[in-house]
N, C-alpha and C positions, 0 to 999 in steps of 0.2 A: 502495500499498500503505499507505502511511506517513499518509493523508486517513482509510483505513476504520479506524487502528489510534487517531487521533483521537477520531473518530466514538463506537469502540467505548467509551474511556475514559468520553465525555462521558455515553453512555448511562447507563456502570455508577454513573458519578457521581450521577445524576439518580435513577436508581433505589434506590441508596443511602438517597438525599437523602428520598423518598418514602415507603419502607420503616422510616426512623428518626427522621425528622424532622434530620437532620443539615443545618446552615446552608450553602446554597452563595451563591455572592455575587451579594447584588440589586443593581439598576443603580438605585445613588442618585446624586442631585445635589444641587445647591442648587436655591433656588426659579427658575424660569424668568424671574420678571419683580420690579420692587417693588410692593409692595402700593399699590392705588388708595386716595383720600383720600375720604373722608367715610365716613355711615352702613354699617354691616354685618351684616343679619340671620342673614347666615350666612357663618362667615368658620372658618380654622382653628384659631381658639382654643374652638368651640364643642364642647359634651362629645359629639355623637354620634359625634367622630372622625374626620371626613372633611376634608379638604386642599382636592379640587377638586370646584367646585359652576357649574354651567350651568342655562340654561335658564329665566329667574327668570319668577313670574307673582305677580300681583296686585289686590287688591281690596278693596272696602268694605266691610264686611256691614252690616246694617239697623241695628247699634245703634253703628255710628261704629267699630269694632274695624278695622283694616288686619291685611289676612290677605297672607302671602304664601308661595309654596311653590315648591321650584328642584330641580333634581337632585343629589344627593352623588352624588359619581360617585367611588368609592371605590380606583379601580386608571386612575386617571387620566381625560383630558378626553374622550377617545375615545365617539363613540358607541355604541350597540348593535351588535352584543354585547359586554356589560362588566360588570363586577358595579356597579350604579346604584342607588339607592333614592330615595325620593320625602320632602324635610325638608319640614317647614312651620315657623314662626315667624308671631307677631301682635305688635300693638301697639295701646297703648289710649291712646296720647296723642299724637295727630298724626305716627306715623312718626319722634319722635325715638328712642326706646327699644322695644328686640325682647324677648320670652322668648325664651328659650333655644330653640332649633330641637331637634325631636322627629321621629323620621320615621313618616310616618303612612302609607306603606308600603315594607316590607321583606323582601326575602328575604335569610335565614339562613344559607345552604349554604357561603358563603366569611365566614370572620372579617373581620371590620370591621379593616383596616391602616389605619396611618397613614403610608405611606412617602414621601417626599419622592422621584419621577422624573424622567428627564432630560427633558431638552424634545424626544427626537425625536419624539415622539407616539407612537411605534409599542408603546407599552406599553398594554395594557388585558388583560381576561381573559372571552375569549372562550365561558367552558367556564359562565360563570355567569350567570343567567337576570336580568331586569334591567325597572324600571321608568322612562319617560323621556317628557319632553314632558309638562308641568303645564297647564291648562287650569282657571282659577275661576268659578264664576258664582253669584252669589247669587240666592233666593227672594224678593223685596222681599215679598213678601205672609206666608210663613211663616217666615221668617228663615233657613230652612236655607241650608247652603253646600253644592256640590256639587264637585269635585274628580275631573275627567277626565284619563286618564293612558295612555299604549301599556304593554304589558307583552307581556315577549317571554320565551319559554322559550332555556335556553342555545343557542348558535351560530346567531339569529337575529337579523334586527334591520330596518332600512328595506327591504334592498338582500337580504334574504336569508328574505323570508316567501314559505309556499309558500302557491300558491292554493286558499282554503279559510276558510269563516268558522271552520273549527274544529268545525261543528255537522254531526248527521245530519236526517233527518225521520223517524220511526217512529209510524205512526200520527195525524200529523199534530200529533207532535209534535215540537218539538228539543231533540235533546241532545248533549253534550259528547261526542265523539270521544278515545276513549287508547288508545296501544300501550303493551303490557307490553315490558318490557326485554327485550332479546334478539330481541323476535318486530318481523316487519316491516309486517305491517298494522295499522289501529287496527282493532281488532275489537271494542272493547269500549268501552260508554256508562256514561255517570252520570243516573241516571234521580232518580227519585222517593226524597227523603229519600236523598239523597247516595251510594244506592248501586249498585253497579258492576256491571253487567251482561257476560257474555259475547257472543259471537258467534250463539249459539243463543237468545236471548235470556233465558236461565238466570241467577237471583242467582249473583253471587259471594258470598264471606265478605269481599270489602274494599267499602270505603264513603270518602267524604268527608264534612268539616263543611265550613261556610262560609268557611272561611279554603283551603281546596283540600290540607288536611292530610290523609294516607291514616290509614285505620283496617283492622285484619285481626280480624275476631272482635270487633270494637267495641273492641280495644286500638290503642293510639298505635304508629305506624310511628316510626323514626326513623333518623337520618342518620349519619355522622360530619362533625362541621364541617371544611372545611378551610381551610389558610393556604398564601396564595398567593406562591410563591416565584419567581425570575426565574436562571435562567443567563445572564447576560449579556442575549441580547434575547429570549429562548427561556422565557415561563411554563410554569408548572408547578403542581403544588398536592400540599402534605404533611397529610395528615390527622391531626386531632388528636384527643384525648381525647375532646372536648366533642361532645356528643349533641344534636342538635335534631327539631324535630318535620320527617316527609318529607311534603316540598308536592311537590305534581305537575309545578310547573316548577323542580323540580331537575334537576341532571343524572342524581345516583343515584337518582332517584326508581324505584320499581316498576314502577308506570304513569304514563306522560306525555303529554301533547296535542300536537298536529300542531305545526309548524313555522311559524309563522305568529303577526301581530299579533292581539292582544289588547286592545278596548276594556275598560279598568276604570273603573266610578265609586265614587268615596267619598262621602259627605257628613258634615258636620258640623253639629249642632244646640245646639252652645254656642262658638260664633265663633272657632271653628276651633282649640280647646283638646283635644280627643280627635275621631277620625273610626272610621267605621264599617269594617268589613270590606268588602273589593270587591264588585261588581258587576259580572259579564260582561255586556255590552252585544254583545257579536258574534252572541247568537240574533238579536235585535233587530234588526241595523242592518246588518252587513257584508253583502255580497252574497256569494255562495261561489266566483264567479268572479276574485273579488277577493284580491291577493296582499299588500302591504301597505296598510293603512289607517289613517291617524294621526287624530293629534289634533294641530291648529295651535293652537301654544301660547301663553299670554297667558290671555285672559278670553272666557267667552261673552257674553250678550246676553238679558235679559228685557224682551220690547214692554212698553212700557208704554201704547200709543195703540194707537186702528185697533179691526179687527176680530177682530186676534190677539192683544190684552192678555194679559198673563200669561203667553205662550210664552216657553219656555225653549228656548233656542238653544246650540250649542257649533258650534264649525266643524271637520272635518275634510276629509282630502285622501287622493288615492291616488294611486301610483305607477304607470304601466301597465307591464307586466312586459316587452312585447315593446321597446316605444317609447323608457320612459324619461320619456314625457309624463304630469304633477303636474297637478290638478286638485281642486278644494276643490269642497265639498259641506256641508249643515248635516244634523245630527241635530236633531232639537226635541221637546219634551213639551209638551202640552198639560194632563196632569196631574200637576203641582208634582211631577215627574222620576221617576213610577209607571212609566209606560212612555215608550218611544222611537220615534220613525220616522223615518227617512232620507229628506231632500229629495233632488232632483237633480242631478246633476255639475253645474257650470259647463260650457259648450259653448265651448272655446280657439278662439283666435282666431290666425291665423298671425302676423298683425303683432302680437301681444300676447307669445305664448306661453305659459309654462307660469305657472299661478298654482296656488301650493302653500300656504303660511299665510297662514292670512288673518283679520280681525278686521274685527268689524261691529258699525254704530253705526246709533241710530235717526232716520229723519227725522219731522218734527213731525205726520205724520199716522198713524206706528207702520208706515211703508214701512221697509226697510231698504237704507243700503248698506257694500259688501263695503270691504277695502281689503287685496290680498295683495301676497305677494313675488311678484317676476318675473328674468326675467335679461333685460330688455332696458333695463335701466338707469332706470329711472322705476318706483315705487310702481303699480298697476294697479288698478283700481276697478271694480262692475257693480252693477246694483240690481235690489233686487227687491221687488214691490206685494202680494206674495203669504205672506208672514211666511216668506220662507230658503227654498217649497219648489221655486221656480223664479228663476231667472238670467237677466237681462238681457246683454247684447252689450258685451262687455269693453272698458274704455279707459283707455289710460297717464293719469295724472294730472302733466301733463307741469311742472308748479313742484315737483314732488317728486321728485328722483334720488335712485338707488337703490344702493346699490356693486353692480360688477359680479358676478355670478356670483348675485347677489342674499341678502338676508338677511331677516328675521322683522321686519314693523313692530307696532306697538302703537299701536291707535285708539280711544280713547274718545269719548263726550258730555261736553260740560260743560255741569253743572246751573248754569243761570244764564246769563245774556247778556252779548255781550262786542259793543261798538260796536251797542245796541239789539237784535240778532240771537240767533239757535239758533248755539251753535259746536259743533265737536270739535276735536278734539288728537292730533295724530299723531306720532311719533318712529322717525325711520329711521336709519340710517349715509348721509350724503353721500358720502364720499371712499371711492377704493379700499382694497381691504381691508379694511373695515368700519371706516373712520374717519370721524373730522368728523360727530360726530351731531348732529340739530340735532329740537326739537320746535316743531311745525308747527301755526299755530292758524288753521282754515279756520269761514269763514261761511255756514252754510246759508241760499240764494237758491231763490225760486219761480221757475222756466221756466214757458213756455205749451206746453211737451212735455207732453202729456196720458201718453206710457210711460213717461216719466222727470220727475215733479214738482219735484223738485228738484237742485241742482247745488251746488257748493260752491268760494266765491271763498277761495282762499288767502291770507291778510292779513296775515301777523306771521309769525316764527320766530324761534328761540330755538336761539343756539349751545350744547350742553351739550360738548364735548368738541373741543378743536380738531383741523387739520388732521391733525397725525401722531399723533394720538392715539387711539385706537381705541374700538370702539361699535360693539358686535352686539346681542346679543339685550338687549331690554326690552320693559316693561311698565310702564302709568301707572296711576294713580288719583286721584280726587279726595278730598283728605281731607275731616272735619270743618269743621275752620276756612276752607276755601275755596281753599289752597291745591292745587297738583297732586305729585304724589310721584312720580319715575322710579326705579326700580330696572332696572342696566341691566348690562350685560359692559361692562368698559373693558378688554375683552382680546378678542383671536384669534389666540392662539398656540395649542400646547399646553401641557397640563402648567403653567397660571399658577395662583400663589394669592390669593387675596384679594382676587381683582379683581372682584366684584359689590358694587356699591355704589349708595347711595340716597342720591338728592338731592330737596331740593323746593324748588317756585319760588310766586311768587305770580304772579297773573293779568297781574298789570299788568307784573310780568320780562318775561313770556312774549312782550307784547302792545309792549316798546318798540324794536324793529327789524320796519320792514317790509317783504315781499319784493319 
């Protein structure tokens, strides 16, 4: 009886808080860590008002500007479902100073707050839509920079994605499916000019703009913005007086899409200063039998040589809903990003296991090598001779250890020669628990194997963090002055603040220690 009384009191308090804005206890604490030392393009002091950042991406624009993107995780460091937006920053002085971050993609149903949360990792906002895991790619012919990101409706994420592209085909055209709030089935479709049609194929009075914001009879609809509160470990929403445009990705929207993963593509034509509205690529590349199809964070690749010169590639990966197996594929464009196609997924090898988050480098003839996160203790690789459409037999890079359970790796081509040869750079944590980060230098060497005419001779390594210091996700880029910048997470525990740090190294520093 006492338990029921306590639960009743708790429910009453929460109801009062939601109805009146009365403040109940927030789960606050001191930061979970000491800040990392180094340059911080994204930090708790940024004007976007976020304490928690994860998953860095970085690239060098055609004009030499360094552009970085990252998850701004407003409700703690958890993955989706959570309140996560995408922040960007840029540098014009070889990554030494950075612009004030801005939000390239933001969902505004929840008020951005700057609470310092306890380190349990159990605090997050599953009722929020989210954008997570960015990858950057520059078209060196046009100068346009692309940003690919996962977008999720509330209460969905990598492990909570329905099997669907979110689109249905009518008269040979694919249209986004929507469900009206309170209904079970997705009986509505978004058609030409953003007009929403009902199940009978008739126009409704509702429509969407290019931001997925809802209108009724051409008048914009709004929702009341909510503020996140906690009753110890129980999150809840407090409606505020602020009204924001109603987006179909919001929990309180009148129409909502399927709860699956969506690939959103943005682009910048001014070297990262401003960004386009998102373009949903699911219609072009996501199979209908896929649940989660997500971005491999870091950076994409534009092929410079060979038959596929000019091709733009991003890597994505799937999680099999039945087996949990993870395998990567590529999506590619041969028309400077106007249209996209999906290549064939990697065929997994039992000895190699999962190959999920993957980065690409180019060989001298325009063929491609991939380097993937795996769970077998080493970085794994594969080779493609057809521009990323198909992939050869996976193999373990036995010289490159990888933390147990795996971690994203960064891999880039080096512009220039090392020891007289073309070279690539790869960063990854070697120690348990995502600690002890290294940058490895590999020399591209020719083989007599027609199926795989190149291999990597791993020649040098540079320790970035000591054996007991964290090194999780990372991304490298080559600076205009020839040095290498690496943006990485010096953390792998929940609710860490100011642990995403940038450091730079000369090539001679990277080659001081032989493997």
